C-alpha positions in Angstrom: 0.0 0.0 0.0 2.8 2.4 0.9 4.4 1.9 -2.6 1.1 2.3 -4.5 -0.3 5.2 -2.6 2.0 7.9 -4.2 0.4 6.8 -7.5 -2.8 8.5 -6.3 -1.0 11.9 -6.7 0.6 11.0 -10.0 -2.3 9.6 -11.9 -5.3 11.3 -10.4 -5.0 14.4 -12.6 -7.7 16.1 -10.5 -10.1 13.2 -10.9 -12.0 12.8 -7.7 -13.4 9.5 -9.0 -9.9 8.0 -9.1 -9.2 9.4 -5.6 -12.4 8.0 -4.2 -11.7 4.6 -5.6 -8.1 4.7 -4.3 -9.3 5.6 -0.8 -12.1 3.0 -0.8 -9.7 0.3 -1.9 -7.1 1.2 0.7 -9.6 1.4 3.6 -11.2 -1.9 2.6 -7.9 -3.6 2.6 -6.9 -2.2 6.0 -10.4 -3.0 7.4 -10.2 -6.6 6.2 -6.9 -7.0 8.0 -8.4 -5.6 11.2 -11.5 -7.8 10.9 -9.7 -11.0 10.5 -6.5 -10.5 12.5 -7.6 -7.8 15.0 -6.9 -8.2 18.8 -9.9 -7.2 20.9 -7.7 -6.4 23.9 -6.9 -2.9 22.6 -9.9 -0.6 22.7 -10.1 2.8 20.9 -7.4 4.8 19.2 -5.8 5.5 22.6 -5.6 1.8 23.4 -4.0 0.9 20.1 -1.4 3.6 20.3 -0.6 2.9 23.9 0.3 -0.6 22.8 2.4 0.8 20.0 4.3 3.4 22.1 4.7 1.6 25.4 4.6 -2.1 24.5 6.1 -1.7 21.0 3.3 -3.8 19.6 1.8 -2.8 16.3 -1.9 -3.8 16.5 -4.1 -4.1 13.4 -6.0 -1.1 14.8 -2.9 1.0 14.9 -1.9 -0.2 11.4 -5.3 0.8 10.1 -5.0 4.3 11.7 -1.5 4.8 10.3 -2.6 3.6 6.9 -5.6 5.9 7.0 -3.4 8.8 8.0 -1.0 8.1 5.1 -3.9 8.0 2.7 -5.2 11.3 4.0 -1.7 12.7 3.6 -1.6 11.6 0.0 -5.0 13.3 -0.7 -4.3 16.6 0.9 -0.5 17.2 0.9 -0.6 19.7 -2.0 -2.8 22.2 -0.2 -1.7 25.3 1.7 -0.7 24.5 5.3 -3.9 25.3 7.2 -6.1 23.8 4.6 -4.0 20.7 4.6 -4.2 20.3 8.4 -8.0 20.7 8.4 -8.6 18.5 5.4 -6.2 15.8 6.8 -8.1 15.8 10.1 -11.4 15.7 8.3 -10.5 12.5 6.5 -8.7 10.8 9.4 -11.3 11.6 12.0 -14.1 10.9 9.6 -12.8 7.3 9.0 -12.8 6.5 12.7 -16.1 8.3 13.3 -18.1 5.7 11.4 -16.1 2.9 13.1 -17.3 4.1 16.5 -20.9 3.4 15.4 -20.3 -0.1 14.0 -21.1 -1.9 17.3 -24.7 -3.0 16.6 -26.4 -4.3 13.4 -27.3 -1.5 11.0 -26.2 1.4 13.3 -23.3 2.6 11.1 -25.5 2.3 8.0 -28.2 4.4 9.5 -25.8 7.1 10.6 -24.1 7.1 7.1 -27.5 7.5 5.3 -28.6 10.3 7.6 -25.4 12.3 7.3 -25.0 11.4 3.6 -28.5 12.7 2.8 -27.8 15.9 4.6 -24.6 16.5 2.7 -26.1 15.3 -0.6 -29.2 17.5 -0.4 -27.1 20.5 0.7 -24.6 20.2 -2.1 -26.9 18.6 -4.7 -25.6 20.6 -7.7 -21.9 19.9 -7.1 -20.4 17.1 -9.3 -18.3 15.7 -6.5 -21.4 14.6 -4.6 -22.1 11.9 -7.2 -19.9 9.4 -5.5 -21.7 10.0 -2.2 -25.1 9.3 -3.8 -23.7 6.1 -5.4 -22.6 5.0 -1.9 -26.0 5.9 -0.4 -27.8 3.7 -3.0 -25.5 0.8 -2.2 -25.9 1.1 1.6 -29.7 1.5 1.3 -29.9 -1.8 -0.5 -27.5 -3.4 1.9 -28.9 -2.1 5.2 -31.9 -4.5 5.5 -29.5 -7.4 5.6 -27.3 -5.7 8.1 -30.3 -4.9 10.3 -31.3 -8.5 10.4 -27.7 -9.6 11.2 -27.6 -11.7 8.0 -24.4 -9.9 7.0 -21.8 -7.9 9.0 -20.2 -4.7 7.8 -17.1 -4.9 10.0 -14.2 -2.4 9.8 -13.9 -3.1 6.1 -17.3 -1.4 5.6 -17.5 1.2 8.3 -14.0 2.6 7.6 -14.9 3.0 3.9 -18.1 4.8 4.8 -16.1 7.1 7.1 -13.7 7.8 4.3 -16.4 8.6 1.9 -18.0 11.1 4.3 -14.7 12.6 5.2 -13.4 13.0 1.6 -16.8 14.3 0.5 -16.5 17.0 3.1 -13.0 17.9 1.8 -14.3 18.3 -1.7 -17.6 20.0 -0.9 -17.4 22.0 2.4 -16.2 25.6 2.7 -13.2 26.1 4.9 -15.3 27.5 7.8 -17.6 24.5 7.7 -14.6 22.1 7.6 -13.2 23.7 10.7 -16.5 23.4 12.5 -16.9 19.7 11.5 -13.3 19.0 12.6 -13.8 20.6 16.0 -17.0 18.5 16.4 -15.2 15.3 15.4 -12.3 16.0 17.9 -14.8 16.6 20.7 -16.8 13.5 19.7 -13.7 11.3 19.8 -12.6 12.6 23.2 -16.2 12.0 24.5 -16.3 8.5 23.3 -12.9 7.7 24.7 -14.5 8.4 28.2 -18.1 7.3 27.7 -19.8 4.4 26.0 -21.7 5.4 23.0 -23.8 2.3 23.1 -24.8 2.9 26.7 -25.8 6.5 25.9 -28.0 5.3 23.0 -29.5 2.5 25.2 -30.4 4.9 27.9 -32.0 7.5 25.6 -35.6 6.6 24.6 -35.5 8.3 21.2 -32.0 7.2 20.3 -32.8 3.6 21.4 -35.9 3.5 19.3 -34.1 4.7 16.2 -31.2 2.3 16.9 -33.6 -0.7 17.1 -35.8 0.4 14.2 -35.8 -2.3 11.5 -34.2 -5.0 13.5 
């Protein structure tokens, strides 16, 4: 992957379709590794990087995070410094954002459809939104099977959905909107490191109803 990723910059020629496909392929590959070889002992980004720094053990979760960061770097490195930082964080945090929801059947798919529709309707006339609509159609067809636990998305799916949302934001949002979204994502990640998202949903009547809907 590290050898192929620079080709994203060489052959993209400004084609967001090529960049989307490159990102989807990369995150699918990293997600499959984590799904099949992952160690459940490390929880969250903090847990994976603690193992890497203090125990010198590269978990599949840390590998996925590093790979996602490298992908984000390849997609944003040409930009001016502050735009690069914001776009880089939007992709990296977006990838893990969807992963945080993939703990119950259909949950990540529902969140993706909700956010995807908001973005898609808001930026309907922008060509770069086409890939997002394509993903929404695929997930809408897939979701009933996920809700009934007949299939499982896993990291190979949730990380791809996160990348699609993050990179769609990079292409579509204004700089001010990007900054606001990045601040929200940082706070959300800090919050979920301390509190269980599943418990919060379970203890809220409205969120619990929406979470169970369709199962």
